TORKELUM-529996 format. One record per residue (C-alpha): x, y, z. Coordinates in steps of 0.5 Angstrom, whole numbers, plus 500, padded with zeros to 3 digits. Each point is the difference from the previous one (the first is absolute). Last residue first. Example, Ala and Ser with C-alpha at 12.3 -4.5 7.8 and 13.67 -1.06 7.14 Angstrom:
2
527498514
498493502
END
This chain:
718
529472466
495494500
494505501
502505494
502493496
492499499
499493502
499495493
493498498
494502505
501504506
498500507
503503506
496498507
500504506
498499507
500504507
500507499
500502492
500507498
508499500
500496493
496505496
504506502
507496499
497498493
499507499
506503502
504494496
496503494
502507501
507498500
499496493
496506497
506505502
505495497
496500494
499507499
508501501
502496494
494496496
493499501
497494496
500495506
496505504
494501495
500492500
498500507
505497505
497495502
495497495
505495496
505500505
495497505
497504506
493500498
497500507
503502507
495497505
499503507
497498506
499503507
499507496
503507500
498506496
505507499
502498493
495494497
498504494
507500497
500493501
494499496
494498503
495494502
497500507
497493502
493502503
497500507
497507499
502505495
496506502
505502506
506500495
497505495
502499493
502507496
507499498
498492499
500494504
497494496
496496504
500492502
495494501
505494498
495495497
505498494
496504495
501506505
507499501
501500492
496507500
505503505
506497497
498503493
499507503
506500504
504498494
497505496
502505505
507498500
505499506
496494503
498500507
495495504
497502507
498496506
497503506
493501497
500493499
501498507
506496502
498494505
504495497
495498496
500506497
507500498
499493497
495503496
504506498
506496498
495495496
498506496
507503499
502493497
494500495
502507498
507497499
497494496
496504495
507505499
503493498
506496503
500502507
505502505
498502507
505503505
497500507
502505505
503497507
495499505
500505506
504504505
499506504
503507502
503501493
507503499
504505496
507502502
502502493
495502496
504505497
500508498
505504496
501507501
498507496
492500503
495495500
504495503
503498493
500493497
505494498
498493503
493500496
496495503
499493498
504497505
497504506
493498498
502492500
503501507
494504502
495495498
504495505
501505506
492501499
497506498
497506503
503503506
507500497
505504504
506504497
497507500
505505498
501507503
501508497
501507503
508501499
499502493
492501499
500506495
494500496
501506495
500496493
507498500
500498507
495495498
504496495
495497495
502493498
494499495
493498501
495495499
502493502
504503506
500494505
507499502
500508500
497499507
495506502
499504506
500508501
498504506
500508498
499506504
502498507
504506501
498505494
501501493
492502498
496495497
498500493
506502496
504494503
494496498
500503493
507500499
500492502
494499495
504503494
506496502
496493499
497496506
501493500
505499505
496504505
495495501
497503506
501508501
498503507
499507499
500506506
497507501
495499494
495506499
498499493
498507499
507502503
503497494
496504495
502506504
507499498
499501493
506498495
503495503
493496501
498501493
506497498
500494504
493499498
502501492
505495501
495495504
496500494
505499495
502494504
493498500
500500492
495505497
495499494
495504496
502497493
502507497
504502507
504493499
502502493
502507502
504497506
503495495
502505495
504504505
503494503
502498493
503507498
504499507
503494498
504504494
502505505
503495504
503497494
503507498
503501507
503493500
496494504
503495504
496493501
501497507
495505503
501500508
502508500
497504494
503506502
495506498
503505495
497498493
493499504
500506503
501504494
495495496
494502505
497499506
504495504
498498507
506495501
496494501
495502494
506501495
505495502
496494503
494500496
502504494
506496499
496493502
495501495
505502495
504494501
494495500
498504493
507498497
503506497
503500493
502507499
497505495
495502505
492501497
499493500
502498507
493503502
496495496
504494504
499504507
493500498
500493499
503499507
495505504
494495497
504494502
500503507
507500503
500507503
493498503
494503498
495506503
494502495
500507499
494505501
499500507
507501502
502505494
494504502
502501507
507500499
500507497
496503506
504496505
496496505
500494495
508500500
500498507
494495501
503497494
507499503
497498506
496494496
507498497
503499507
494496502
497503506
499499508
498506503
502500507
496505505
493499499
502493498
502498507
492501503
499493497
504496505
508500501
502493498
494498496
500506497
507500498
499493497
494502496
504506497
506496499
495495496
496505496
507503498
503494498
496499493
503507498
507498500
505506502
498501507
498506504
499502507
499508501
499502507
496506501
500507503
495504504
504499506
498499507
507498503
497494502
496499494
507501496
503495504
495495500
500501492
508499500
499493504
495497496
504502494
506496503
496494502
498500493
507501497
503494505
494495497
502502493
508499502
498493503
506496498
495496495
504502494
507502501
502506504
501508499
498506505
501507498
500506505
498507497
503506504
503502507
496494503
497502507
495495502
500492500
494496500
501496493
507500501
501497507
494496499
503496494
506500503
497497507
496494495
493502500
495496504
492502500
498503493
505495497
498494503
492501499
501502493
494494498
496502505
497495506
504502506
502507499
493502496
496497506
504504505
498506496
493498500
500498508
503507502
502499508
505494498
504504496
506495500
505504502
507497497
505496502
506496497
503504494
498506504
505498506
505504495
497506500
500501508
494500504
500493502
506501503
498506504
494495503
505494501
504504505
504494504
506500494
501507502
504503493
505506501
499505495
505502494
499493497
494502496
498494495
496503494
500493497
503502494
506503503
502494504
499496493
504505497
505499505
500493500
501499492
495498496
501494496
495494500
503497507
500507503
493502498
498493503
503500507
497507500
493497499
501495505
502504505
494505499
495494499
502497507
504493497
497494498
500503493
507501500
501493502
496497495
503504495
507497501
497493500
497501493
506504497
505495501
506500505
500502507
507503502
499507501
492499503
503495505
504506503
495505500
495495504
505499505
502507501
493502500
497505495
500507502
501504494
507501501
501492502
499499492
506505498
504496506
499494497
503502493
497502493
505500495
500492500
493501497
495496504
498493496
506497503
504496495
501493499
506497496
504498507
494495501
496502507
498507501
495501505
493496500
494504502
495495503
502502507
500508499
493499496
497496506
503505505
497506497
493497500
501498507
502507502
494503496
501508500
497507502
505506499
499507502
506504496
505503504
506499495
505497504
497498507
494497496
494501504
497493502
493496499
501493501
495494498
500493501
495499506
495504496
501496494
498493503
494504503
498502494
501493497
495497505
495505499
500500492
504506498
499508499
507503500
504506502
495505503
504506503
497503506
502507503
496502506
498507500
500504506
506504498
503496494
501493503
505494500
500495494
495495502
501494496
494496496
498493498
493500498
496493502
496496495
495494502
495503505
500507495
505506500
502499508
506503502
507499502
506504503
507500500
504506504
502496506
503494496
496494499
500494505
492501502
497504495
498508501
493501499
495504496
494495501
496504494
493498502
502503507
500507497
506504503
503502493
493503498
502505495
507498497
498493501
493500497
503503494
505495499
495494502
495502494
506500495
502493503
493498499
500501493
506497499
498494503
494499495
504501494
506495502
506502503
507499497
500507498
499502507
506497503
505503494
497507502
501499507
508499499
500507498
498502507
493504501
499505505
494501504
499506505
497499507
497504505
501500507
END
């Protein structure tokens, strides 16, 4: 009989604790086990006293693997690798493992009975009258039992006090049960959790049919194919930085990424670290494989807003599916897409190659607005005119004064009479003349021109041949981007897959998708499980996040129910008397983290302003901390083992084991230009600052330090 090796999620935790020499032997062992399961050198056997389905095998003379046999697929035996441990520890584990089919959910579940009983024994129930259970009173014992939690465990969970004790019991449960318990504890309804896990309660469950249980989506939270017949792929799974996301997806992520047949665009929201981009990458692979099977020449566009994320996403896609995937998936920055579209038109070719692309907020652009305002009779602020042009004129594809006088100005706080609109249009026309004279074009205008070109010429869309688009960082896209993307991909089933988080909006403005031809009502989900940051850091980020944001359309969004899958140290707040003392404090923190085993490359220092980034980098160098400033063109793979120093904006999309948020005193944060703003402009910038803090803080995985000199910024105290 042949053998197929599966990996249980517990195995990765076991593997992480092994030293390098044993890890290499594990890799060879897994390949050999799949190819030569009967080899005497493996000593594959059933240990005396263990359940019938448990096996152990020799990895080295001192280490053994613990496996469970989980049925057969035709003439292929399925073996699930659970752990690699020292000889005696392996046999202890083998005797305590249990593999069962959950009679309620149908999931194949493996768990450690001794660990669960220990957690139960250590979790004291309510004592004093004022003590309250950790589990919300709205969650009943029957709600827990619905997911297969044993009645005695469910009863204990409803009475135990203290987060640590509650999490210990949940963590000792089989992963499918434990995740359902935590989802309920952090605010999800039982029906939502049931739906998220894709549980089919219309078919009977045979508790003796392990093979069928392993094939259910909910079991994928625990078991996955190890690909032991492909040594290169197996090595990437075991040693790659993205091993977990490549192999194990939450059932809801898998359900969304591999679904077929949505009748139009689908939208996913969720806080930082909840796996939105991971889901998008898996979605892109699935769509590409569908096109390949259909022998279609069409392609998938995988696009994102931030330029420095493109290479990272492309690398992750290749790691997931191999280099050939790039023949079917184009990974592009959204502004690069716009440039490509405009460059294919006769009128746009010269414009693109003869102009300098700039941001709407570029100093040169604002200076030209100030000059353009001189031709009008009103006292128009440059920032107001820039917003009016970007949001109203370009956002609605206005071509002339007549169109501007008639267009609704939705979302604009300052009302304009018809004569005032005519006066503003004079400034807009003058601005456009000045921009052409200077050879400048903004990225927003470029996107608007691309949208107009696609709408005017259907053949142009056909030349790009995109059947699907997967859109990351949706919260920062401009209306012109949405018009372009909608025009680039023909409306059809599964046409647009959109992921974003308005809490992380640091560039764009609220842009209801339905207003621009992207209708997702009835086709949206929110992710709540944070895989990146510890529980302690997540709590910090939730406090600074803006509580009032949109859901990328017309409704409100929330971070309610957000939870992390692991714990760690509390974030540190460090106050200093001077900027020099703060730098020394940062250097001390970095050296302490290094001593605790965190590599320099896994540490980043963020500051809001570029000038502070440069000062910090130089000062750290002087104090013996090797570092590198990360800019828009920095290639991560070229940096080596150095501390990364960058602006908070630049941190978007990255993650580090340790993060320092520097210069958060009230004299540095918010920056001076924000304090000079008034009214709506000030309110808008303060919301953006909260988003920047949320983004920066949520880059930290295990450790965080927030440093300041002088008084702490009031925004943090809020």
